N, C-alpha and C positions, 0 to 999 in steps of 0.2 A: 294702155288700157288695163285697168285693174278690174278683176272679176271677184265679187264677193261670193264665195262658195258657202252655202248653208247646208249642213248635214245634220241629221237627227242624232241626238244624244242616245247612245245605246241603252241607257238606263231609263230615262224619263221621256224620251222621244221629242224633246223640245228642240227647235232649230238652233244650231250652234254655228257661229262664225269660226272657221278653221284657223285663219291667220291671227296671230297674236293671242291665242288661247293656250295658256300653259297647262290646262287640264284636258286638252283634246285627246281623244275624240269625245270626251264628256263635256257637259255644259258647265260643270262646277266641280270643285274639290269634293263636295258632298256626294255627288253621283259617282265620282271616281272611287271614293272610299267605300261606298255601299257595294259597288261592283267587286272591289277587292275582298270585302268581307264575305260576299256570296261565294267567291272562289275558295277562301280559306275555311269556310264551314262546309264545303263540299256541296253547296246547292247547285253549282255548275260542275259538270264533269265532262271530260273528253271521252268520246265513245271509243271502246276498245273491241276489236274483233275477238271472239272466243278463241282460246288457245287450242291449237290442233294437237291431237295426240302425238307424242314424240315419234318422229319418223314417218308419220302418215303422209306428209307432203313430199317426201323424198322417194324417188324411184330410180332404178338403174336402167330404165329404158333409154336407148340412144347412146349408151356408153359403150365404147369399143375397147 
């Protein structure tokens, strides 16, 4: 039994057949390149926790 899984393209949200798609998870090379461009011009960013002051997270409690 073969199941055809359709997932939405992360860029345009068009349903995409996963198997046999060389651009997966995107629907096309165009959406794939648009997404890459958004990362390269920093439209997308990975969230970062603010840096703690040096040593503020270190304690000597519990050390014998």
